[in-house]
C-alpha positions in Angstrom: -86.1 -84.8 -40.3 -89.5 -86.3 -40.3 -91.1 -88.6 -42.6 -94.8 -90.2 -42.7 -95.9 -94.0 -42.3 -98.5 -95.9 -41.8 -99.6 -97.4 -38.9 -101.5 -100.5 -39.7 -104.9 -98.6 -38.9 -105.1 -96.3 -42.0 -103.5 -93.4 -40.4 -100.5 -92.0 -40.7 -98.0 -91.0 -38.0 -94.8 -89.4 -37.9 -91.5 -90.6 -36.7 -88.0 -88.7 -36.5 -85.4 -89.6 -38.8 -81.9 -89.0 -37.9 -79.7 -86.5 -40.2 -77.5 -88.4 -42.3 -73.5 -87.4 -41.5 -71.1 -87.1 -44.6 -69.6 -89.9 -44.7 -66.3 -88.6 -45.2 -64.6 -85.7 -43.7 -62.9 -83.1 -45.8 -59.0 -84.6 -45.6 -55.9 -82.0 -45.8 -53.7 -82.4 -48.9 -50.4 -83.5 -48.2 -48.9 -79.6 -48.6 -51.6 -78.6 -46.1 -50.6 -81.1 -43.7 -47.2 -80.4 -43.8 -47.4 -76.8 -43.2 -50.0 -77.6 -40.1 -47.0 -79.9 -39.0 -44.7 -77.1 -39.2 -46.6 -74.6 -37.4 -47.5 -77.2 -34.7 -43.9 -78.0 -34.1 -42.9 -74.3 -34.2 -45.1 -73.7 -31.3 -43.9 -76.6 -29.4 -40.2 -76.1 -30.1 -40.6 -72.3 -28.8 -42.1 -73.4 -25.5 -40.3 -76.6 -24.5 -36.8 -76.8 -26.7 -35.7 -79.6 -28.7 -35.2 -81.9 -26.2 -38.4 -81.8 -24.2 -40.4 -82.0 -27.4 -41.6 -85.4 -28.8 -43.2 -86.2 -32.2 -46.0 -87.9 -29.9 -47.0 -84.3 -29.2 -46.8 -82.9 -32.2 -48.8 -85.6 -33.5 -51.5 -85.6 -31.0 -52.0 -81.5 -31.4 -52.3 -82.1 -35.4 -54.6 -85.3 -34.4 -52.4 -87.6 -36.6 -50.8 -90.7 -35.9 -47.2 -90.4 -35.1 -46.3 -92.4 -38.7 -47.7 -89.6 -40.7 -45.4 -86.9 -38.9 -42.2 -89.1 -39.8 -43.8 -89.7 -43.6 -43.2 -85.8 -43.9 -39.9 -85.2 -42.0 -38.3 -88.4 -41.2 -38.0 -87.6 -37.3 -38.0 -84.9 -34.5 -34.2 -83.8 -36.2 -35.8 -83.3 -39.4 -38.9 -81.4 -38.4 -36.9 -79.0 -36.3 -34.4 -78.3 -39.5 -37.1 -77.4 -41.4 -38.5 -75.3 -38.5 -35.4 -73.6 -37.9 -34.5 -73.0 -41.4 -37.8 -71.2 -42.1 -37.3 -68.9 -39.2 -33.6 -67.8 -40.3 -34.7 -67.1 -43.8 -37.7 -65.0 -42.4 -35.4 -62.6 -40.1 -32.4 -62.5 -42.6 -35.1 -61.6 -45.3 -36.6 -58.7 -42.9 -33.4 -57.3 -42.0 -31.7 -57.5 -45.5 -34.7 -55.7 -46.8 -34.9 -53.2 -44.1 -31.2 -51.9 -44.5 -32.2 -49.2 -47.2 -31.0 -46.1 -46.0 -27.8 -44.3 -47.0 -26.5 -42.7 -43.7 -24.7 -45.4 -41.2 -26.9 -43.7 -38.3 -30.4 -44.6 -39.8 -29.2 -48.1 -41.1 -28.3 -49.0 -37.4 -31.8 -47.7 -36.4 -33.5 -50.1 -39.1 -31.6 -53.0 -38.1 -32.3 -52.8 -34.5 -36.0 -51.8 -34.8 -36.4 -54.6 -37.1 -35.3 -57.3 -35.3 -37.5 -56.2 -32.1 -40.4 -56.2 -34.4 -39.9 -59.6 -35.4 -39.3 -60.6 -31.6 -42.5 -58.8 -31.4 -44.6 -60.3 -34.3 -42.8 -63.8 -34.5 -42.1 -64.5 -30.7 -42.4 -68.2 -30.8 -40.1 -68.2 -33.9 -37.5 -66.1 -32.4 -37.4 -68.2 -29.2 -37.0 -71.1 -31.2 -33.9 -69.6 -33.0 -32.8 -68.8 -29.8 -33.0 -72.0 -28.4 -29.2 -73.6 -29.2 -29.3 -77.1 -30.1 -26.4 -79.4 -30.2 -27.6 -80.7 -33.4 -27.7 -77.8 -35.2 -24.4 -76.2 -37.0 -23.3 -73.1 -36.6 -24.6 -72.2 -40.1 -28.0 -73.2 -39.2 -29.6 -71.1 -36.4 -29.5 -67.7 -34.8 -25.5 -67.3 -34.9 -25.5 -67.7 -38.8 -28.3 -64.9 -39.0 -26.2 -62.7 -37.2 -23.1 -63.5 -38.9 -24.8 -62.7 -42.2 -25.9 -59.5 -40.6 -22.8 -58.7 -39.3 -21.0 -59.1 -42.4 -23.3 -56.4 -44.3 -22.8 -54.1 -41.6 -18.9 -54.6 -41.9 -19.1 -53.5 -45.4 -20.5 -50.3 -44.4 -18.0 -49.5 -41.4 -15.3 -50.5 -43.3 -16.1 -47.7 -45.8 -16.8 -45.3 -42.9 -13.7 -46.4 -41.4 -11.7 -45.5 -44.0 -13.2 -41.9 -45.0 -12.3 -41.1 -41.2 -8.7 -42.6 -41.3 -9.6 -45.7 -39.1 -8.0 -48.8 -40.0 -10.5 -50.6 -42.4 -9.5 -54.2 -41.2 -10.9 -53.4 -37.9 -14.6 -53.1 -39.6 -15.1 -56.9 -38.7 -14.8 -56.7 -34.8 -16.6 -53.7 -34.8 -19.6 -55.1 -36.7 -19.4 -58.2 -34.6 -19.6 -56.1 -31.3 -22.3 -53.9 -32.7 -24.9 -56.9 -33.9 -24.0 -58.8 -30.7 -25.1 -56.0 -28.8 -28.4 -55.9 -30.4 -29.3 -59.4 -30.5 -28.6 -59.7 -26.8 -30.7 -56.4 -25.7 -33.4 -58.6 -28.0 -33.1 -61.5 -26.0 -33.6 -59.5 -22.8 -36.5 -57.5 -24.5 -38.3 -60.6 -25.4 -38.8 -61.5 -21.6 -39.7 -57.9 -20.3 -41.0 -56.2 -23.1 -40.4 -52.7 -21.8 -39.7 -49.9 -23.0 -41.4 -50.0 -26.0 -39.4 -51.4 -28.9 -38.9 -47.6 -30.4 -37.4 -46.5 -27.3 -35.2 -49.7 -26.9 -34.1 -49.0 -30.9 -33.1 -45.5 -30.0 -31.1 -46.1 -26.8 -29.0 -49.1 -28.5 -28.5 -46.8 -32.0 -27.6 -43.6 -29.0 -24.9 -46.1 -27.2 -23.9 -47.4 -30.8 -23.4 -44.4 -32.8 -22.2 -41.8 -30.5 -19.8 -44.4 -29.3 -18.9 -44.8 -32.9 -18.7 -41.0 -33.4 -16.1 -40.9 -30.7 -13.5 -43.4 -31.7 -9.9 -43.6 -30.8 -7.7 -44.3 -33.5 -5.7 -46.0 -31.4 -7.4 -47.1 -28.1 -5.6 -48.5 -25.4 -6.3 -50.3 -22.1 -5.9 -47.7 -18.9 -5.3 -50.7 -17.0 -2.0 -51.7 -19.1 -0.8 -47.8 -18.3 -0.4 -48.3 -14.4 2.7 -49.1 -13.2 3.3 -52.9 -12.2 
């Protein structure tokens, strides 16, 4: 920007006038700042794990002072708890809403594909969940998600077992085994990302369903039948 000024000789000359900056930057609301800090912490916890993450780094990435982070969460433990709780609820809601089919095989497909899709779309969140922290109890981490899903599968298997003449009390054991198989495969696929998720889900269900369809009513161990 320029302005005219006299030079004492009656002639006008133009001089540059620096553009004025806004006296204050747009500030985030408390809610916006909280969401920003959660998002940044989620990424760092996924990259480094709980122990290697520091409030200093979270504050530095957010370009705020450490007291701002403490004001919102009380410390690293509080921040971590919020991040994990959100991921637990997000994954559980995805799986619960996906279990809509009536046929047990389709339910297995939906559960497997939903977990793999979550890993694909929310990689950082899944990494946070599978990095177990000694600060978190069994009711506040990935284990709690698996237990909740296993309970849902248990009800489905219990009905199937009863209709086929198997002991429905064993449905809990089988549900834990099935959910554990999918979860462990998901952790492996998190790193390799091949084959494609639909193929992985199809093979998981192939193993689970064909195994379930040929269950022995009273299985025994072959080794226990050998003479001593």
